[in-house]
Legacy VTK file of the C-alpha trace (Angstrom):
# vtk DataFile Version 3.0
C-alpha trace
ASCII
DATASET POLYDATA
POINTS 298 float
-15.971 -19.406 6.820
-12.577 -20.695 5.648
-9.305 -19.310 6.689
-8.648 -17.953 3.236
-11.922 -16.249 2.769
-11.488 -14.605 6.307
-7.898 -13.473 5.323
-9.565 -11.797 2.137
-12.265 -10.055 4.017
-9.871 -8.633 6.584
-7.434 -7.530 3.704
-10.404 -5.816 2.118
-11.047 -3.686 5.323
-7.310 -3.125 5.646
-7.018 -1.777 2.134
-9.773 0.847 2.743
-8.038 2.017 5.884
-4.815 2.292 4.018
-6.501 4.104 1.328
-7.914 6.751 3.592
-4.521 7.130 5.275
-2.874 7.659 1.770
-5.415 10.320 0.791
-4.885 12.109 4.235
-1.123 11.923 3.657
-1.194 13.280 0.271
-3.371 16.185 1.221
-1.114 17.018 4.208
1.993 16.697 1.943
0.445 19.115 -0.589
-0.391 21.738 2.058
2.970 21.476 4.066
5.538 20.561 1.274
9.177 20.463 2.674
7.853 20.160 6.206
10.288 18.298 8.729
9.404 15.364 10.859
8.891 17.703 13.943
6.361 19.782 12.021
4.525 16.613 10.880
4.298 15.515 14.659
2.722 18.666 15.691
-0.017 18.267 13.022
-3.338 16.568 14.005
-3.877 15.621 10.514
-0.556 13.673 10.417
-1.878 11.699 13.567
-5.237 11.049 11.978
-3.073 9.411 9.058
-1.086 7.477 11.526
-4.143 6.108 13.163
-5.635 5.070 9.914
-2.409 3.319 8.895
-2.274 1.669 12.260
-5.869 0.316 11.757
-4.919 -1.022 8.418
-1.856 -2.566 9.814
-3.730 -4.402 12.599
-6.322 -5.684 10.051
-3.292 -6.783 7.881
-1.568 -8.624 10.600
-4.733 -10.603 11.485
-5.187 -11.294 7.696
-1.597 -12.703 7.606
-2.432 -15.128 10.560
-5.058 -16.780 8.368
-3.844 -16.501 4.775
-0.317 -16.815 2.970
1.509 -13.938 1.814
0.717 -14.570 -1.985
-2.927 -14.088 -1.103
-2.907 -11.172 1.405
-0.251 -9.081 -0.324
-1.890 -8.832 -3.745
-5.020 -7.520 -2.204
-2.992 -4.536 -1.078
-3.662 -3.254 -4.617
-7.143 -2.578 -3.562
-5.702 0.309 -1.658
-5.256 2.180 -4.886
-8.800 1.145 -6.215
-10.212 2.645 -3.003
-7.993 5.719 -2.841
-8.952 6.874 -6.317
-12.557 7.695 -5.646
-11.645 9.004 -2.372
-9.084 11.472 -3.629
-11.367 12.402 -6.558
-14.286 13.190 -4.155
-12.207 15.223 -1.871
-10.700 17.034 -4.916
-14.210 17.861 -6.217
-14.114 15.871 -9.334
-15.655 12.872 -10.810
-13.602 9.541 -11.403
-12.562 9.419 -14.975
-13.181 6.827 -17.496
-9.463 5.819 -17.529
-9.659 5.389 -13.755
-12.649 3.113 -13.898
-10.834 0.980 -16.620
-7.774 0.768 -14.294
-10.106 -0.241 -11.493
-11.548 -3.134 -13.606
-8.149 -4.249 -14.959
-6.703 -4.293 -11.387
-9.719 -6.233 -9.990
-9.542 -8.736 -12.835
-5.867 -9.334 -12.328
-6.215 -9.666 -8.579
-8.932 -12.447 -9.183
-6.548 -14.417 -11.341
-3.870 -14.161 -8.729
-6.259 -15.305 -5.880
-7.206 -18.444 -7.838
-3.599 -19.583 -8.023
-2.469 -18.438 -4.606
-5.383 -19.660 -2.415
-3.291 -22.171 -0.453
-3.622 -23.110 3.213
-3.053 -20.978 6.244
0.646 -20.293 6.784
2.638 -22.495 9.214
6.186 -21.755 8.203
8.253 -18.836 9.643
11.506 -17.250 9.016
14.397 -18.268 11.198
16.300 -15.440 12.957
19.265 -15.655 10.474
16.777 -15.482 7.641
14.895 -12.656 9.156
18.044 -10.735 9.649
19.241 -11.379 6.040
15.933 -10.164 4.679
16.041 -7.176 6.839
19.590 -6.348 5.955
19.168 -6.804 2.252
15.783 -4.731 2.146
17.550 -2.049 4.097
20.410 -1.742 1.655
17.882 -1.526 -1.339
15.852 1.025 0.463
18.804 3.250 1.206
19.640 3.166 -2.451
16.268 4.305 -3.508
15.868 6.841 -0.900
19.100 8.667 -1.741
19.006 12.334 -2.678
18.622 12.879 -6.424
15.961 13.327 -9.073
12.415 12.216 -9.009
12.385 11.382 -5.261
8.628 10.919 -5.233
8.657 7.619 -7.153
11.944 6.398 -5.762
10.682 7.061 -2.248
7.430 5.341 -3.055
9.470 2.272 -4.238
11.275 2.191 -0.960
8.147 2.651 0.975
6.597 -0.421 -0.818
9.489 -2.460 -0.177
9.589 -1.561 3.519
5.982 -2.243 3.858
6.237 -5.746 1.911
9.222 -6.866 3.911
7.499 -5.846 7.043
4.492 -7.843 6.161
6.722 -10.974 5.494
8.366 -10.439 8.950
4.899 -9.766 10.524
3.752 -13.207 9.435
6.759 -14.766 11.131
5.782 -12.919 14.395
1.975 -13.888 14.335
2.600 -17.485 13.405
5.364 -17.920 15.948
3.552 -16.084 18.726
0.357 -18.146 18.312
2.359 -21.411 18.358
1.529 -23.124 21.574
4.456 -25.481 21.357
6.889 -22.537 21.757
7.558 -19.680 24.063
5.132 -16.606 23.650
7.817 -14.138 24.024
10.883 -15.950 22.689
13.953 -14.332 21.078
12.674 -14.969 17.689
9.203 -13.209 18.150
10.571 -10.104 20.020
13.532 -9.556 17.840
11.408 -9.866 14.624
8.744 -7.709 16.082
11.248 -5.055 16.623
12.340 -5.319 12.834
8.548 -4.933 11.859
8.259 -1.650 13.952
11.274 -0.354 12.159
10.094 -1.128 8.647
6.583 0.058 9.438
7.752 3.442 10.654
10.250 3.715 7.728
7.499 2.784 5.294
5.051 5.533 6.480
7.739 8.314 6.658
9.033 7.326 2.957
5.339 7.463 1.830
4.832 10.853 3.214
7.811 12.120 1.236
6.658 10.173 -2.003
3.164 11.977 -1.854
4.504 15.385 -2.117
4.411 14.701 -5.937
0.690 13.922 -5.793
-1.186 10.622 -4.927
-1.613 8.459 -8.173
1.750 7.624 -9.419
3.569 7.329 -5.997
0.782 5.138 -4.588
0.711 2.925 -7.817
4.546 2.333 -7.323
3.858 1.460 -3.691
1.136 -0.841 -4.685
3.224 -2.715 -7.100
6.602 -2.976 -5.009
4.804 -3.953 -1.790
3.429 -7.414 -2.961
6.512 -7.954 -5.140
8.866 -7.723 -2.119
6.492 -9.920 0.110
6.010 -12.496 -2.575
9.665 -12.836 -3.138
10.162 -13.614 0.559
6.979 -15.908 0.675
8.087 -18.083 -2.390
11.720 -18.305 -1.724
11.806 -18.776 2.040
8.494 -19.590 3.464
7.643 -22.607 1.195
4.554 -20.774 -0.454
3.728 -22.130 -3.925
1.297 -21.330 -6.665
-1.423 -23.810 -7.470
-2.249 -25.628 -10.803
1.218 -26.296 -12.165
2.150 -24.569 -15.501
-1.335 -23.513 -16.037
-1.494 -21.832 -12.595
1.840 -20.048 -13.341
0.510 -18.907 -16.583
-2.633 -17.665 -14.945
-0.744 -15.883 -12.252
1.489 -14.174 -14.813
-1.505 -12.995 -16.641
-3.188 -11.727 -13.540
-0.053 -9.879 -12.694
0.176 -8.263 -16.064
-3.547 -7.138 -15.891
-3.230 -5.823 -12.458
0.033 -4.042 -13.308
-1.731 -2.461 -16.376
-4.730 -1.467 -14.194
-2.300 0.231 -11.717
-0.507 2.142 -14.583
-3.857 3.412 -15.716
-4.815 4.513 -12.359
-1.587 6.465 -11.903
-2.007 8.470 -15.196
-4.803 10.656 -13.801
-3.330 13.482 -11.477
-5.024 13.741 -8.032
-6.479 17.061 -9.033
-7.311 16.345 -12.603
-10.420 15.080 -14.248
-13.807 16.704 -14.674
-15.153 18.766 -11.843
-18.276 17.871 -9.911
-21.216 20.161 -10.661
-21.621 22.819 -8.050
-25.319 23.075 -8.208
-27.779 26.035 -8.594
-25.929 28.227 -6.009
-22.750 28.406 -8.085
-21.012 31.761 -7.512
-20.425 33.680 -10.647
-17.380 35.811 -11.136
-17.684 39.406 -10.300
-17.021 41.879 -12.969
-13.691 43.703 -12.435
-13.667 47.393 -11.367
-11.452 49.751 -13.162
-7.941 49.388 -12.204
-8.342 45.807 -10.866
-7.792 42.400 -12.294
-10.539 39.818 -12.131
-9.138 36.747 -9.973
-8.946 33.638 -11.923
LINES 1 299
298 0 1 2 3 4 5 6 7 8 9 10 11 12 13 14 15 16 17 18 19 20 21 22 23 24 25 26 27 28 29 30 31 32 33 34 35 36 37 38 39 40 41 42 43 44 45 46 47 48 49 50 51 52 53 54 55 56 57 58 59 60 61 62 63 64 65 66 67 68 69 70 71 72 73 74 75 76 77 78 79 80 81 82 83 84 85 86 87 88 89 90 91 92 93 94 95 96 97 98 99 100 101 102 103 104 105 106 107 108 109 110 111 112 113 114 115 116 117 118 119 120 121 122 123 124 125 126 127 128 129 130 131 132 133 134 135 136 137 138 139 140 141 142 143 144 145 146 147 148 149 150 151 152 153 154 155 156 157 158 159 160 161 162 163 164 165 166 167 168 169 170 171 172 173 174 175 176 177 178 179 180 181 182 183 184 185 186 187 188 189 190 191 192 193 194 195 196 197 198 199 200 201 202 203 204 205 206 207 208 209 210 211 212 213 214 215 216 217 218 219 220 221 222 223 224 225 226 227 228 229 230 231 232 233 234 235 236 237 238 239 240 241 242 243 244 245 246 247 248 249 250 251 252 253 254 255 256 257 258 259 260 261 262 263 264 265 266 267 268 269 270 271 272 273 274 275 276 277 278 279 280 281 282 283 284 285 286 287 288 289 290 291 292 293 294 295 296 297
């Protein structure tokens, strides 16, 4: 099994774990809207979502050790593809035709991106000044998006995606540098960047929890798009990653990005509680007739 194929397989499992975590966070946000951090820390459901996020993160870190950012990060869109049927099942409805079309467009776009981005395993890392510059620039943008105001769900989702994408770029630096036998295992570069990764990872989870108060579809779609965009900017500009195939490869990558983006838009159009309901079987409870003076509950 080649390094790129292994990175893809690990990314698939990571996406499923992240999808389960997103569904758990959305359901928790719907039940406890406006809850503070301390209330979340006392919730068992919150820690389940944290464990799922941690599992996805570990798989993602290992994948980044074998594949470049331009391969691993686009596969994060599969989180949305997996979360849609999970959320529909828990909401007691079928996946709609629009959602199936969105899934097809997303997968087709990801396939085109993978063809052009299937480069060798990463061997370049961010220097400490580069890592600090990336972290500082991302922090400013995240603070702007997370400011109080209208439509906090989508803005917080964008901030969460940027935090996760930048965290992934920094994570690749940690994994490549830590496994480099020619350098110190716990050098300043590894430890310092690892602390930045922890900060961005925690911030991404908390921002996503806030975003999911408005539902799962649209916020998760924004997270899905902003995450690989942020990571790819770092990978292409600072880590020397390139698209294959010259001008044809660039055209194919752009086409794939447009297809995947349209698929994500379609997936985000169906509310988490919408769609046709699942049949309830022969034991469906019929509404009781109202008694005089009483209203029949809807």
